[in-house]
C-alpha positions in Angstrom: 132.6 -216.3 -28.5 134.5 -218.3 -31.0 134.5 -221.3 -32.9 137.0 -221.2 -35.0 140.7 -222.7 -35.1 142.9 -221.1 -33.4 146.6 -221.0 -34.0 148.6 -219.9 -30.4 147.0 -220.4 -26.7 148.4 -217.3 -25.0 147.7 -215.2 -28.0 144.3 -216.3 -28.3 143.6 -215.7 -24.0 145.3 -212.3 -24.6 142.7 -211.5 -27.7 140.3 -212.1 -25.5 141.0 -210.1 -22.7 142.0 -206.9 -25.0 138.4 -208.1 -26.7 135.8 -208.3 -23.8 137.8 -207.4 -20.5 134.7 -207.0 -18.7 133.6 -210.6 -19.4 133.9 -212.8 -16.5 136.7 -215.4 -16.9 135.9 -217.2 -13.6 133.4 -217.9 -11.2 133.7 -220.0 -8.5 130.4 -220.3 -6.4 129.7 -217.1 -7.2 132.9 -215.1 -7.0 133.6 -213.4 -10.2 137.1 -212.2 -12.5 137.2 -210.9 -15.5 139.2 -211.6 -18.4 141.1 -207.7 -17.9 141.3 -209.1 -14.6 143.4 -212.0 -15.8 145.5 -210.3 -18.1 146.6 -207.3 -15.9 147.2 -210.2 -12.5 148.9 -212.8 -14.9 150.8 -209.7 -16.7 152.2 -209.0 -13.1 153.3 -212.1 -11.8 155.1 -213.0 -15.5 156.9 -210.1 -15.0 158.5 -211.0 -11.6 158.9 -214.5 -12.5 161.5 -213.1 -15.0 162.9 -211.5 -12.4 163.7 -214.4 -10.0 166.1 -215.5 -12.6 164.6 -219.5 -12.9 166.3 -221.3 -15.7 165.1 -221.1 -18.9 161.9 -223.4 -19.7 162.0 -225.1 -16.7 159.2 -226.4 -14.7 157.4 -224.8 -11.7 154.7 -226.3 -9.6 151.8 -224.7 -8.8 149.6 -226.3 -5.5 146.5 -225.6 -4.5 142.5 -226.3 -5.6 140.2 -224.5 -7.8 141.1 -220.5 -6.3 141.7 -217.9 -9.2 145.1 -217.5 -8.3 145.6 -221.0 -10.1 144.3 -220.1 -13.2 146.1 -216.8 -13.2 149.5 -218.3 -12.0 149.1 -220.6 -15.1 148.7 -218.3 -17.4 151.4 -216.0 -15.9 154.0 -219.3 -16.4 152.8 -220.4 -20.0 153.5 -216.3 -20.5 156.8 -216.1 -19.1 157.9 -219.6 -20.7 157.6 -222.3 -18.2 155.7 -225.6 -18.0 153.3 -225.8 -15.0 153.0 -229.2 -12.9 149.6 -228.7 -11.3 149.5 -230.5 -7.9 145.8 -230.4 -5.9 145.9 -229.8 -2.4 144.0 -233.1 -1.8 146.8 -234.7 -2.5 148.5 -237.3 -0.1 151.3 -235.9 1.4 153.7 -239.1 -0.3 151.9 -238.3 -4.0 153.1 -234.5 -3.2 156.7 -235.7 -2.4 157.2 -237.9 -5.1 156.3 -235.6 -7.5 158.6 -232.9 -6.4 161.7 -235.2 -6.4 160.9 -236.3 -10.0 160.1 -233.2 -11.6 162.8 -231.0 -9.8 160.9 -227.8 -10.3 162.8 -224.3 -10.1 160.0 -223.2 -8.1 156.8 -223.6 -6.0 153.6 -221.9 -6.1 151.5 -222.6 -3.3 148.1 -221.2 -3.3 147.1 -223.4 -0.6 149.6 -224.2 2.4 152.5 -226.5 1.2 152.6 -229.6 3.5 156.6 -230.4 2.6 159.1 -227.9 4.9 162.2 -227.3 3.5 161.4 -228.7 -0.5 164.5 -228.1 -2.7 163.0 -225.7 -4.7 162.2 -222.5 -3.1 158.3 -221.4 -2.5 156.5 -218.6 -3.2 153.0 -217.7 -1.1 149.7 -216.9 -1.7 150.4 -214.2 0.0 153.2 -212.9 -1.8 151.1 -213.6 -5.4 148.8 -211.1 -4.3 151.1 -208.9 -3.6 152.8 -209.2 -6.8 148.9 -208.7 -8.8 148.5 -205.7 -6.5 151.8 -204.5 -8.1 150.0 -204.4 -11.6 153.2 -204.7 -13.4 153.2 -204.4 -17.2 154.8 -207.4 -19.2 156.2 -207.5 -22.7 154.9 -211.0 -24.0 158.7 -212.0 -25.9 159.2 -216.0 -24.7 156.1 -217.4 -23.7 155.6 -221.2 -24.5 154.8 -222.3 -27.9 155.5 -224.8 -30.9 156.9 -228.2 -29.2 157.9 -226.6 -25.6 156.1 -228.2 -22.0 152.5 -226.1 -21.5 152.2 -228.7 -18.5 152.9 -231.5 -17.3 150.4 -233.8 -15.4 151.9 -236.5 -13.2 150.1 -240.4 -12.7 148.7 -241.4 -10.0 151.6 -243.9 -8.9 149.5 -246.5 -8.0 152.5 -249.2 -9.6 155.3 -247.1 -8.5 156.3 -243.3 -8.6 154.3 -240.8 -10.2 155.2 -240.3 -13.7 155.3 -236.8 -15.5 153.2 -237.0 -19.2 154.5 -234.2 -20.5 151.6 -232.0 -22.8 153.2 -229.6 -25.7 151.7 -226.6 -26.5 151.0 -227.8 -29.8 149.5 -230.9 -28.1 147.0 -228.9 -26.4 146.7 -226.9 -29.2 145.3 -229.7 -31.6 143.2 -230.7 -28.7 141.6 -227.7 -28.1 141.0 -226.7 -31.7 139.5 -230.3 -32.0 136.8 -229.5 -29.2 136.1 -226.3 -31.2 135.5 -227.3 -34.6 133.8 -230.6 -33.0 130.1 -230.3 -34.4 128.6 -232.3 -31.4 130.3 -230.0 -29.2 129.0 -226.8 -31.3 125.5 -227.6 -31.5 125.3 -227.5 -27.8 124.6 -224.5 -25.7 126.3 -225.4 -22.6 127.3 -223.6 -19.8 130.2 -225.5 -18.5 131.2 -226.7 -15.1 134.9 -228.1 -14.6 137.4 -228.9 -11.7 140.0 -226.8 -12.5 141.9 -229.0 -15.2 144.2 -228.0 -17.8 142.3 -229.2 -21.1 138.9 -227.9 -20.2 139.9 -225.1 -18.8 141.6 -223.6 -21.5 139.2 -225.0 -24.2 136.7 -222.3 -22.2 139.5 -219.6 -22.4 140.5 -219.9 -26.1 136.9 -219.6 -27.0 136.2 -216.6 -24.5 133.5 -218.5 -22.1 133.4 -218.3 -18.7 134.2 -221.2 -16.8 132.1 -221.9 -14.0 134.4 -224.1 -11.1 132.9 -226.4 -8.5 134.9 -227.6 -5.5 135.8 -230.8 -4.5 134.2 -230.7 -1.2 130.5 -229.9 -2.8 131.0 -232.8 -5.3 128.4 -235.9 -3.6 131.2 -238.3 -4.7 133.6 -236.6 -1.8 131.0 -236.8 0.6 129.3 -240.4 1.5 126.5 -238.8 2.8 125.6 -237.3 -0.1 125.5 -241.1 -2.3 121.4 -241.5 -2.3 119.4 -239.3 -4.7 117.0 -238.5 -2.2 119.2 -237.3 0.6 117.8 -233.2 1.2 121.7 -232.3 1.3 122.5 -233.3 -2.3 119.6 -232.0 -3.0 120.7 -228.4 -1.7 123.7 -228.6 -3.5 122.1 -229.5 -6.7 119.7 -226.5 -6.7 122.5 -224.4 -5.4 124.5 -225.1 -8.2 121.7 -225.2 -11.0 119.8 -221.9 -9.8 123.0 -220.0 -11.6 122.5 -222.2 -14.6 118.8 -222.1 -14.8 119.2 -220.7 -18.4 121.9 -223.2 -20.0 121.7 -226.7 -20.1 124.3 -227.9 -18.0 127.1 -230.6 -18.4 129.4 -231.9 -16.4 132.8 -234.3 -17.8 133.0 -237.3 -16.5 136.9 -237.4 -17.7 137.3 -234.0 -15.3 135.0 -234.8 -12.4 135.8 -238.9 -12.1 131.8 -238.9 -12.0 128.5 -237.8 -13.6 126.2 -235.8 -11.3 123.7 -235.9 -14.1 123.6 -239.6 -14.0 123.0 -239.3 -10.3 119.7 -236.9 -10.6 118.4 -238.3 -13.9 114.9 -239.7 -11.7 114.7 -236.4 -10.3 112.1 -234.0 -11.9 113.8 -230.8 -13.2 111.7 -228.7 -10.3 112.7 -230.1 -7.7 116.5 -229.9 -8.6 115.7 -225.9 -9.1 113.9 -225.6 -5.8 110.4 -225.0 -7.7 107.3 -226.6 -6.0 
């Protein structure tokens, strides 16, 4: 693990893939993938994307949830020089349509079934992505996203009109990531973090050689009205299942990523209860 500033996002991720290939890079409800697997899968997909002849540096929509294939696709697009536009599969149809209309992507990679029929851009399905991963094609990193190139584009909610794309460059993300890496308060915390599939925290963890723990939104209390009371047995079951895998680490869930701090919900509950101990 590293707390030193970095100079390039994708080269740093490649470094950890080479130096700790068997270390878990992604954990979602116990399903783990390694840094070595991420490199192999993203290399194979990047090679395939290059062969598609997409316009140089054109943005690509990635539609899905917290699946491992989302992460591998993000990394593959960065390697092949394309900004990615993540769209959560829980998004309303109107929002998805508006983003595709505004962004004009050269490709849509649908890790979950894409809800729009006959979109303007070609659609690559999860089955096709997995076939490309299985091919295990090598990739020579020659034109990744760098400098002022867009690394990813996040769209606003669109509550006051059409969603607007916020363009985050490689150097924007690099600067923020280095702040997170070198911040003393963050360094002092020995935290094993749980995230939604959000570019900033996810990239920070990858560039420090950590293992992100991903939570599916359907398991989170604020997505289920029946789980909003702290003494609800279902919420306790959820927290117990989560904490049992993190019992040797502090747990921190960032409100900016999860929209709410679950820790505030359970402050009044004894840790023995949350851990399933009597």
